[in-house]
N, C-alpha and C positions, 0 to 999 in steps of 0.2 A: 504493500500500500504506500509506504514511504517513497519507494522508487517511482511509483506512478505519479505521486504528487510532485516530486522533483522534476520528472520529465515534463509534466504539464506546465510547471513554472518556467522551465527552460524554453519550451515551445512558445509560450505566451510572450516571454522576453524577446525571443528572436523575431516574432511577428511584430511586436511593438517597435523593435529596432529597424526593421525593414520599412515600417510606415512612418519613420521620421519625415516630417514634411520638408519640402524643398525650402531653401533660405530666401527664395525670391518668388513672388506670385506673378501670374501672367497667363495669358491664353495659350494653350497647346493645341495644335491642329495637325491632323493627318491630312497632308496635302493631296493624297491620292483619292480619298473619299470625301474630304471636306469635314469629316467628323471632328468634334471637339473632344479632347481627351483629358483625363485626370493625370496627375504626375505618375500615379501607380500604374495606370493603363499604359502610359508611354514606356515605363520601365519594363513591363512585361513584353512589350513588342521589341524594345531595343536589346533585350537579353537573348533574342533568337539568332540574329545574323552573326556570321563569323568575323565580319569586318564592319566597323562602324566609324564614321567620321563626324565630329562635332565642329561646326563652323562657328567662329566667334568674331566679335568686334574687339580688337586687341586692347583698347583702352577702357572697356566697359567692365567695371568691377562686378556687376551682377552676373555677367557671363562666366567669369572665373569662379564665382561662388557656386554657380550651378554646375560647372564642370566638375568641381571637387565632389559635390553631392552626387552627381551621376556616377562618377568613378567609384565612390564608396557604395552606393546603392546597387549598382550593377554587380559588384563583387559579392553581394549578398544573394543575388539571384542565381549566379553561376560563377565558377572560378574564372578570374581574369587572366588572359594569356599574356598580354603585353600592353604597354602604353607608349605611344609615339608622340613626339612633340615637334612642331615646326620650329620651336624656339631653341632646339639643340642641334648642333652641327657635328659631323663625323669626328673632328679633332677634339671634341669634348667627351666622346664616348668612353675613352679609357678612364678619364676622371670620374665619370658617372658610375662606371662599374666598380672603381676603387672605393668610392664613397658608399656604395650599397653594401660593401663588406664591413664598413666601420660600424661600431656600436660603442657609444652613441654616435649620432651624426656629428660632424664637425660643427663647432660653434659658428664659424664664419662660412656658412654653406655656399653663398655666392662665389666667394673667392676659391673655395675648394673645387667648384665646378667650372671655374672660369666663365661665370655667367655673363652674357653680353648685356651691356648697359642699355641697349635699345629696347630690351624687354623689361618692363617695370617689375622688379623683384617683389614689391609689395603686393602685386596682383598674382604673380605666378608662383611665388614662394610656397604658399600653403599646398598647392597641387604637387609641386616637385618634392617638398618635404614629406608629404604623405606617400607618394609613389616610391620614394627611396627606401621606405620601411616595409614594403610589400614583397611577397615572394616572386612576383613576376618582374621581367626586365623593363627598365625605362630606356627608351631607344631614341637616338637622334634621327630626325627625318628630313633635315634640310641639307643644302650644300654648304661647304665651308667657304671662307673668304677667297681663298685661292681659286677654287672652282668657279665662283661667281665671276671673278676677274677674267678667267679664261673664257668663259661663255660670253661675257660682255665684249671681249676683244675679238673673238672669232666665233660667232654664233653657229652651233652645229645644226645639221639638217635634222629636223624632227620627223621621225617615221611614225606613221599611224594615221588612218583615215579619219578618225574622230578628232584627234587633237590638232590635226593640220587643216581642218575644215575652215573655210573663209569666215563663217559666222563666229567661230570660236576666237579666231584672231582679232576680228573686228570688235567683239565684245571686250576682250582683254585690253586691246589698245585704247579703247575709250575709257576703261577703268584706270589704266596707267596714267593717261593724260589728266583725268579728273582728280586722281589721288595726288598728282603733282601740281594741281591748281592751274593747269594749262601753261606752266612755266618751263616744261621740258622741251628742249629743242627737237624739232622734227627729226633731225639726223640721228638722235639717240633712241628714238622709239623702237626700231627693229631690235636693237640690242637689249633694251629693257623687256620687250616681249619675250625674247629668247630666254632671259634669266627667269622670268615668271614661269614659263612653261617647263624649263629644265628643273625648277624647284618642284613643280607639280609632278614631273616624271620621277624625280628622286623619291618624293613621298609615296608615289604609287609603288615603286620598286621596294621600298622598305616595308610598306604595308603588306605586300604580297609574301614576303619571307618572314614576317614577324610571327611569333607564336600566337595562335588564335585561342579564344576570341580576342582580336586586336582592336585597339581604340586609338584614333588619331585626333589630336586637338590642333586645329589650324585656322588661319584667317578665312573669312567667308568666301572669298573668290577661289581660294585653294580647295575649299570643301565642295563647291557647287558641282552638281551632277552634270550640268550642261557644258561647263568650260574648265573644270578643275581636275583634281586627282582622279575622280571616278572614270572619266573618259580615257585617261592614260592606263588605268587598270584594265579597261576593256581592250585598249590597243595592244596590250600584252597578251591578249588571247583569253582573258577571263570572261566567261559568258555572263556572270552575275556581278553587277557593280556593287560597291560597298553601299550600305545604308547610310543616309545622310540626315542628321538632325541639325537644323540651322537655328542658332540663337540670334535673334534680331530684335531691335528696339521697336516698340509699338509705333506704327505708322510706316515702317519699311515695307517694301513690296517683296514678298517671297513667293514665286510662282511654283507650281507643281514640277516644272522642268528642272528647277534648281535644287530641290531637296525632297525627301520623303516626309519629313516632319519639320514643323517650325514651332519654336517656343518664343513667344513675344514677351519681352521684358519691358518695364517702364521706360519711357523715353527720357533721355538725359539732356541737360541744357547743351545746346550746340556750341562748339568751340570754333572760332574762326582761325583755323590753321592757315588758310590761304593768305589772310592778311599778314600773318607773321612771316610767311614765306616770301611774299612780295616785298615786304619791308626789308628782309634780309638779303634777298637775291635780286630783286627787280625783275624786269622782263628780259629774258636772254635773247640774244641774236639767233638767227637761223630758223625762226618760226614762219 
């Protein structure tokens, strides 16, 4: 009788743990059916695919809190195989693997990982710190600086009918121009497109060889099913594209072609990055 009581308590505790509510509220939608989902319904669906990509807005704190919650909650649904990050490069992998063996983790974790300052540690630190204590590997998914410079200097030919489609290139070129506030010289656009797509291809390569179920956290355009990592996965011959959950601020347009699911988080006050860039760089020649 005592054993049964203990088992019941443990089971109740486990169920309560799984049902910890997400740290951020917002509408969740299945883009294929249009159905609105609860967080627990979404978890049940995301636990099934062998490869999952979660797209983020890099500077949105809500998105990173939800990523950590998803990582923890999915691990309670089934064993996690691996976590891949756009924010880690191949030359950091040795450091990551070394830190994973340390107990406790180093006090100065960013320094131990050679964390790049372009990624706000205050946002990514909780995710990385948690992942480093788990039994599954934390894997780099990006290009390193030397590879980026090589691609930029001499863009390679991109093989694959999906990733080389004109619509894909046009969409990405428009995004690159917009993200640089129209300040990028026209002469640099082909090289910038090549870097973007080679990053997508690297993430696809790493996702395909990572232990499953694998989970990739990356920027929204890298995650998109119509122009990002998923089409590169299919260009490698995989018939089934990764499942994509897009984290997006309320008011953003996320179409069914872009993702399987969207989680709308509260809109944040807009920041005028373009005004800062124009003040710093001015309008370049060659446009």
